[in-house]
C-alpha positions in Angstrom: -28.4 -23.1 -43.6 -29.0 -19.6 -45.0 -25.9 -18.1 -44.2 -26.2 -14.5 -42.4 -24.8 -11.1 -43.9 -21.3 -10.3 -42.1 -22.1 -6.8 -41.6 -25.4 -7.7 -40.1 -23.6 -10.3 -37.6 -21.0 -7.5 -36.6 -23.5 -4.9 -36.1 -25.4 -7.7 -33.9 -22.0 -8.7 -32.2 -21.6 -4.6 -31.7 -25.1 -4.0 -30.3 -24.1 -6.9 -27.9 -21.1 -6.0 -26.3 -21.1 -2.2 -26.1 -23.6 -2.1 -23.5 -21.5 -5.0 -21.2 -18.3 -3.0 -22.2 -19.7 0.3 -20.9 -21.1 -1.5 -17.7 -17.9 -3.0 -17.2 -15.6 0.1 -16.7 -15.3 0.7 -12.9 -15.9 4.2 -11.2 -14.6 3.6 -8.2 -14.2 4.2 -4.5 -12.9 2.8 -1.4 -15.1 3.9 1.2 -13.8 1.3 4.1 -14.5 4.1 6.9 -17.9 5.3 5.6 -19.7 3.4 7.9 -17.8 4.3 11.1 -17.9 8.1 9.9 -21.8 7.8 9.5 -22.0 5.6 12.4 -20.2 8.6 14.8 -22.6 11.2 13.3 -20.8 12.8 10.1 -23.7 14.2 7.9 -22.2 14.5 4.4 -24.2 16.5 2.1 -24.6 17.0 -1.8 -26.1 20.4 -2.9 -26.3 21.5 0.5 -28.6 18.1 1.1 -27.8 15.7 3.8 -27.8 12.5 2.5 -26.4 8.7 2.7 -22.8 8.9 1.0 -23.3 6.0 -0.6 -26.2 6.8 -2.0 -24.7 10.5 -3.0 -21.6 8.5 -4.3 -24.3 6.8 -6.7 -26.1 10.0 -7.6 -22.9 10.9 -9.5 -21.9 7.5 -11.4 -20.3 5.4 -8.8 -20.7 1.9 -10.1 -17.7 -0.2 -7.7 -16.8 0.6 -4.2 -13.1 -1.2 -2.5 -13.3 -2.4 1.2 -10.5 -3.4 2.8 -10.5 -6.1 5.6 -8.1 -6.9 8.1 -7.7 -9.5 9.9 -8.5 -8.7 13.9 -8.0 -5.3 13.7 -7.8 -3.5 17.3 -8.7 -0.1 16.3 -10.1 0.2 12.7 -13.1 -0.8 11.6 -12.8 -3.5 9.4 -13.3 -6.3 10.6 -15.2 -9.4 8.5 -18.7 -7.8 10.3 -18.4 -4.5 10.2 -16.9 -5.2 6.1 -20.3 -7.4 5.4 -22.4 -4.9 6.8 -21.4 -1.8 4.6 -21.4 -4.5 1.6 -24.3 -5.0 2.4 -25.6 -1.8 2.3 -24.0 -0.9 -0.9 -25.3 -4.2 -2.9 -28.4 -2.8 -2.3 -27.6 0.0 -4.1 -26.4 -1.9 -7.0 -22.4 -1.4 -6.5 -20.1 -4.3 -8.0 -18.3 -4.9 -4.9 -14.1 -5.4 -4.4 -12.4 -7.4 -1.6 -9.2 -6.3 -0.5 -7.4 -8.3 1.8 -4.5 -7.1 3.6 -4.0 -10.4 5.6 -3.0 -8.3 8.7 -4.7 -6.8 11.7 -3.5 -3.3 10.7 -2.1 -1.7 7.3 -0.3 -3.5 4.8 1.9 -1.7 2.2 5.1 -1.6 0.9 7.0 -0.7 3.8 5.1 -2.8 6.0 3.4 -6.3 6.1 2.9 -7.1 9.2 1.9 -11.0 9.9 -1.6 -11.1 12.0 -0.9 -11.6 15.9 -3.2 -15.5 15.3 -0.7 -16.3 12.9 2.9 -15.2 14.5 5.2 -18.0 15.6 4.2 -20.1 12.5 6.2 -22.0 10.1 6.0 -21.3 6.0 3.8 -24.4 5.8 1.5 -23.1 8.4 1.3 -20.0 7.2 0.1 -21.3 3.3 -2.5 -23.4 5.3 -4.0 -20.2 7.3 -3.8 -18.0 4.5 -6.2 -20.9 2.9 -8.5 -21.5 5.5 -8.8 -17.8 6.5 -9.6 -16.6 2.4 -11.8 -19.9 2.3 -13.6 -18.9 5.6 -14.5 -15.4 5.1 -15.0 -15.3 0.9 -17.7 -18.3 2.1 -19.5 -15.5 4.8 -19.5 -12.7 2.3 -21.4 -15.7 -0.3 -23.9 -16.5 2.9 -24.5 -13.0 3.4 -25.3 -12.5 0.1 -22.5 -10.1 -0.8 -20.2 -12.4 -2.8 -17.0 -10.2 -4.0 -17.2 -9.5 -8.0 -13.5 -9.0 -7.2 -10.8 -9.8 -4.7 -7.7 -8.5 -4.3 -4.7 -11.1 -2.9 -2.5 -9.0 -0.4 -3.1 -5.2 -0.9 -0.3 -3.3 -2.5 2.1 -6.6 -2.6 5.4 -5.2 -4.4 7.9 -5.8 -1.6 5.9 -9.1 -1.0 3.4 -10.0 1.9 3.1 -11.9 6.0 7.1 -10.1 6.9 9.6 -12.0 6.7 8.1 -15.4 5.3 6.5 -13.6 2.4 9.1 -10.6 1.7 10.6 -10.1 -1.7 12.9 -9.8 -2.9 14.4 -12.8 -1.2 11.3 -15.1 -0.2 10.3 -15.4 -4.6 9.2 -19.2 -3.9 7.0 -18.4 -0.2 5.3 -15.1 -1.4 4.0 -16.7 -4.8 2.5 -19.8 -2.3 1.0 -17.1 -0.2 -0.8 -15.7 -3.4 -2.0 -19.2 -4.6 -2.6 -20.2 -1.0 -4.8 -17.1 -1.4 -6.6 -17.7 -5.0 -7.2 -21.3 -4.0 -8.9 -19.8 -0.7 -11.5 -17.9 -3.1 -11.7 -20.5 -5.2 -13.3 -23.1 -2.6 -14.9 -20.7 -0.5 -16.7 -19.2 -3.7 -17.9 -23.1 -4.1 -20.2 -23.4 -7.0 -21.1 -20.2 -7.2 -19.3 -17.8 -10.3 -16.3 -17.0 -9.2 -14.8 -13.4 -8.4 -12.1 -11.9 -9.9 -8.7 -12.6 -8.8 -6.7 -8.8 -8.6 -2.9 -8.5 -7.8 -2.3 -5.1 -6.5 0.9 -3.6 -6.6 2.4 0.5 -5.8 3.7 1.4 -9.3 1.4 3.3 -11.0 4.2 5.5 -12.9 7.2 3.0 -13.1 7.6 0.6 -15.5 10.7 -1.1 -14.6 10.0 -1.7 -11.3 6.1 -3.3 -12.9 8.0 -5.1 -15.6 10.0 -6.7 -12.9 7.8 -7.6 -10.5 5.0 -9.4 -13.0 7.4 -11.0 -14.6 8.6 -13.0 -11.9 5.1 -13.2 -10.7 4.0 -14.8 -14.0 7.5 -17.0 -14.0 5.2 -19.2 -11.0 2.1 -19.5 -13.2 -0.2 -17.5 -10.5 -3.7 -17.8 -11.6 -5.1 -13.7 -11.6 -6.8 -12.1 -13.4 -6.8 -8.2 -13.9 -4.1 -6.0 -12.6 -4.6 -3.3 -10.2 -1.7 -0.7 -9.3 -1.7 2.3 -7.1 -1.0 6.4 -8.7 -0.8 9.2 -6.4 1.3 11.6 -8.7 3.9 12.7 -5.3 4.9 8.8 -5.2 4.4 7.4 -8.1 5.3 9.7 -11.2 3.7 11.9 -13.6 0.8 11.0 -15.2 3.0 10.5 -19.0 4.7 8.0 -16.5 1.6 6.4 -15.4 0.1 6.6 -19.4 3.4 4.8 -20.4 2.9 2.0 -18.2 -0.7 1.5 -18.6 0.3 1.2 -22.5 3.0 -1.5 -21.3 1.1 -3.6 -19.3 -1.9 -3.7 -21.2 0.2 -5.1 -24.1 2.8 -6.7 -22.4 0.0 -9.1 -20.2 -2.7 -8.5 -22.0 -5.0 -8.6 -19.0 -7.4 -5.8 -18.0 -5.9 -3.0 -15.8 -7.1 -0.6 -12.9 -5.9 2.2 -11.0 -7.1 0.9 -8.1 -5.8 3.5 -5.8 -5.9 7.3 -6.3 -5.7 10.8 -4.5 -5.3 14.7 -4.9 -5.8 17.3 -2.6 -8.3 19.6 -2.6 -6.1 21.8 -0.1 -2.1 22.1 0.3 -0.8 19.4 1.9 1.6 17.2 -0.6 2.7 20.5 -2.4 3.7 22.9 0.1 7.4 22.9 -1.1 7.5 22.2 -4.8 4.8 22.8 -7.4 2.3 20.3 -8.2 1.0 19.3 -11.5 -2.4 21.1 -10.5 -3.1 22.9 -7.7 -4.2 21.4 -4.4 -7.8 23.4 -4.5 -11.4 22.3 -5.6 -10.8 22.5 -8.8 -7.7 21.0 -9.5 -8.6 18.3 -7.5 -11.8 17.8 -10.2 -8.9 18.1 -13.2 -6.4 15.6 -11.6 -9.8 13.2 -11.6 -10.6 13.9 -15.0 -7.1 14.1 -16.5 -6.3 10.6 -14.4 -9.1 8.7 -16.0 -8.7 10.3 -19.8 -5.3 8.1 -19.3 -6.7 5.2 -18.2 -9.6 5.2 -20.8 -7.1 5.6 -23.8 -4.7 2.7 -22.5 -4.6 0.8 -25.7 -7.0 -2.8 -26.6 -9.7 -1.0 -24.0 -7.4 -2.5 -21.1 -8.2 0.6 -18.8 -11.0 -1.1 -16.7 -11.9 1.8 -14.0 -10.4 4.2 -11.5 -11.0 4.2 -8.0 -10.1 7.0 -5.3 -9.2 6.2 -2.2 -11.2 7.2 0.6 -13.0 10.2 -0.3 -14.8 10.1 2.3 -12.6 9.8 5.4 -12.9 12.5 8.0 -9.6 13.5 9.9 -5.9 14.1 9.0 -6.8 12.6 5.6 -9.9 14.8 4.9 -7.8 17.3 2.2 -8.3 14.2 -0.1 -12.0 13.6 -0.3 -14.8 15.0 -1.6 -16.6 16.2 1.3 -15.2 20.0 2.6 -14.3 20.7 6.1 -18.5 21.1 6.1 -19.6 18.1 5.1 -20.2 19.5 1.6 -19.4 18.2 -1.3 -16.7 19.6 -3.5 -16.4 20.1 -7.6 -14.7 16.6 -8.3 -17.5 14.8 -7.1 -19.2 15.5 -10.4 -16.7 14.2 -12.5 -17.9 11.5 -13.9 -21.6 12.8 -14.2 -21.2 13.8 -18.3 -20.4 9.6 -18.3 -23.3 8.7 -16.7 -26.2 10.8 -16.8 -28.6 10.9 -19.5 
């Protein structure tokens, strides 16, 4: 058998791997409120032209959409039907899809992890079963609708646990691990014979290496089967960009898993830094500079483990609009063009 010269083999491997790696990097946005805004008549404009929001982001290199799912929301739109509809719109345009389970009827984050009303009064064993069945049924529904998620978060910012008080940390690690494992098993069961979604564990300690290490060392002691790490990074809460850089390097070397900054934002008008200086001006230009520097930090993660950045709700309207990508008249801001230089040719 003739031996292939090593240099030719290496070149072939590089040609095969390079496009895949380029496609893997997530230029992402959590656009969970986009459909609601447009359904209520909000028009988003790019270069003065009104276009569907998903098309505007796609035109500027965005390739991932993140969508949250609440169990039975009463005053928020993100139920199963709404989320499937938005996922269909995104998939038609070629987006990858990250599904963010909150396992609550409302916001779940480090300061609150409310039980869904339907699960109140359940024992631990009943909650474990409920998480499994609910995850299985909803994942199956996404598959049946033709929009299987490419990645799934089991809980949202779970550094203090989930489904309180049963899975609240640090007192109930055994319970928390059971609940996380039930969610992972539900994804597997709902997927059937189709390709399995990647599993993300998401915390909000982007610039906090000590707390990150504590959480993932403890989680890994329970042998939870997950694929990637998600971190939130808002500089007014989570430290400097150097803190983030140090933590990204630590996670890459310590856990050998790919890492996403799955929530990030900065304001284009004064909001968080009115009484102290911020790392960037809270202006349209400063907002873009923040995203450029954030992206640089993620891309410089050792071993190529930094796999993407997701902006949190760049098309939101209302009080959090100062974190968005559009001004009050719906015109796109300079930050929208951040990835043009990477994605256009």
